[in-house]
N, C-alpha and C positions, 0 to 999 in steps of 0.2 A: 508255425512260426517260421517269419524268416527275418534275416536280418534287415535294419530299414536301409537301404540302397537307394533312395527315393531320388538323393543327388546323380544317381548314374543312369537313370533310368531301367533300371532291371532288379529284379525280384528274383528271388532263390525259394522254393517250399517244395514239399515240408522238409526241413531240417531239424532233427532229433534236438530233447532239450540238452542233451550234452553239447552240442554242434552249434550252441547258440555264440554269436562272438563277444568274449570276454574282454582280453586284451592285446591293444595294437604294437607291432614291433615298426619303430620308423628307421627306416635302413637310412644309407646314403647314396644310393644311385640314385636313377632321377627323380627327381624332390617332385611330390605330386603337388598339383595347385592347388595353395592356401587356402583358400575361403573353403573346397571341396573337403581338403582334411579336416578343419577346426568343425565342419559341419558334420563329417560322416562319424567325427568321435565324439561328437556330442548326442548325434543321434543315438548310438548305440551306447551310450555311456561307457566307453571304452576305458581302460587304465594303459597310459602310454608308458612302453620304453622306448627310448631315443638309444641309437644303437651308436656308436664315434659320432661320425660327421652328420649321423640324423638328428641331432641337437639341433643345429641350424634352422632345417625341415620343420621340429616345433617350431621353434622360435618368432619363425615369422609366419607362422599359423597362428600363435598364441593360443597354442596347446603347452601345457605344463606338464611335462612327463617325470611320472612316477620314479624312475630309477634311470641316470646316465651309466650307460655299458661301455668299453672298451678299450683301447691302449691310445687314445687321445692322437693318433699320428694324422689324424686328418680332420679332425676337432679345432674350432678354433678356439684359442683360449676365453674370448668375451663371452660365447654361446656357452660354454662350459660351467664361466662362472655366474651369467645369469640365470643355469636350470638351478644351481648350487643355494641360489638367493632366495629362490621360491620352494626350496624343501626339497630336492630332489635327492635320492641318497644315491651316491657314485660308486663304481665301480671299475676301477681300471686298475688296466691287465700290462705286464710287459709286452712290447713291441716280438721279441724273439720268443713268440709261443706257438704252440703248436693247433690251440684251434682257431677259428675266427672268432671277428666279436659277437657275432649273429650266433654263432654255436656257443659261445658265454652266455649269450644272454638268456638261451635257454634254459640253462642250468637254475636260474631265477626262479622259475616257475612251476608248478607243480607237474608232474608227468600226465598227470590225469585233467589237467585245464588247456593242456596244449591242443586239444581236439579245437577249443575256442579261441584259438588265436589268428591273429589275419597279421600282416607283413603288408608294408608300405615301404616307397621308397629302395624296391628291388628290384625294377628292371632297368633297362638301359644302362651305357658303360659297357666295360669289358667282361668279354665271354667268360672268363674264368671265374668272377666274381659269379656270375648270373647260374655257371654251372656247379657250382659250390654250393649258393645256394637252393638252388632247384632239388640238388642232391640230397639234400639235409629235411628241405621240405616232404621231400618224396619218403624217408625214411621216420619223419616225426609226425606226418598227418596235419597239421594245423587247417584252420578251416580254408583261409583263401590266401594268394597274393593281390594285390587290387592297387589301382588308382583311379582316377577317372576316364584314362585313353584305354587299358586293358588290363583284363584279369583272369585268375585262373581258379577253379574252384576244383576240390575235390571230389568226386564222386562215391557215393558209401556202397560198395557190393551189395546187391539184392533191397534196396531203395532207388525207385522211380525218382527222380528230383525233376521236377516242371522249370522250367526259367522262362521269365515273362519282360519282353522287351518291348521301354516302350517308347525306345526309339531303334532304328534299325544299323544293327553291328554289321562293319565291311567287313569281316569273315567271324564265325565260330568254327571250332576246331574240339578233336578229341585225342590226347594226348596219351598214349601207354606209356605208365610213368615206372611200373614194375615188366619184369620180362615179357610179360604178355595178360591181354586183358581178354576174359571170355564172355560169351553174350552180352555183348554190344551191341545198344540201340539207340538209336535218336531218330525225332520225329518231328515235323513242324518245320521240315529244312528241305531246301533242293534236292539230296541227294541222302535219301532215310535211308537206314540200315537196321535191321531185324536178326537180332543175335549173332552175329560176328567175332572170328577173334581177332583181336589186332595185336602186334609185336612191336618192342620197344625197338628191335633191330633194321625194322622197316616201318616206319610210320607213314600209314598214308590216307589220314582221316582227319586232314589238313585243309583249311579254304574254304568250308562249305559256305553256304547262306543261307538265312532263315526267308521263308517265306513272308510275302504283306500279310497283313491283317485284315481284319475287315473291313478298314476306310482306307486301305491302300499304302498307307505310309509305314504307319508301327510295324513292328515285326509280329508275326505270328509268335503262341507259345511254343515252346521247343518241350521236348521230353527227354530227357538221357538217363542210360542207366545201363549195369553193366552185372554180370553173375559174379564175378571173380578177377582181382588183380584189384592194381592202383591206377586209376584212370584220373588224368584230369580233365576238366571243361573248361576251354580259354575263349573269350573271347574279344574283339577290337574295335572299339570306336572309328578310328582315324589309321585311315589308310595310308598315310608318311608320320610314321611315330618321330617324336623328336626323342634325340638321341641325349642320353645322360652322362656326365662323368664322373666316375670312381675318382679320390682322391686318396 
């Protein structure tokens, strides 16, 4: 089984039953394309949670959130009221809090379900926000961070993941999110690896290239695995990513 990513032109398989997409957190970073978000959520039957200004993203996409979460410091009142009128539950926190809105939203879903969590609206904008999100992502180990421009999937140790690109990405990278990842392998790329160790202190496995498929246009299938550690498989379809603004 694999998540339905037809609108992205990329498929991942096999993913264990526990790692099927179940819940979608829409954050307030660079907004994903509205038609893509609506299609992606519908194809995967995702329950959406809007995290603060992510409610505006949901509204533009016509995606009704199950809940709206945050301190409302960046969410417009009309967007918040729109979600409430459609039956969304609200969880409002004071602005002078210790945890981020994203971290508080995590407390609303069972820990056993977090491996099926998908994040969008998480790229772009301020580095400190992205750093916090990535650190929490590494600790919680959800399924992926994704939009129509780029994505990051976690690779389960001991399980080979095969990635089928229907269009050629600009770059693919392996990111050591733990102190080290051992037994790292990747095939179907310009610079394959076989059983190496990569370290977070010196991440050099970036900006790899997929090989052309049989028709010469689509990318060849990519295989990725590691024996231990927390490793992310990243791809980008855009050479010049659009920036986002966190408010």
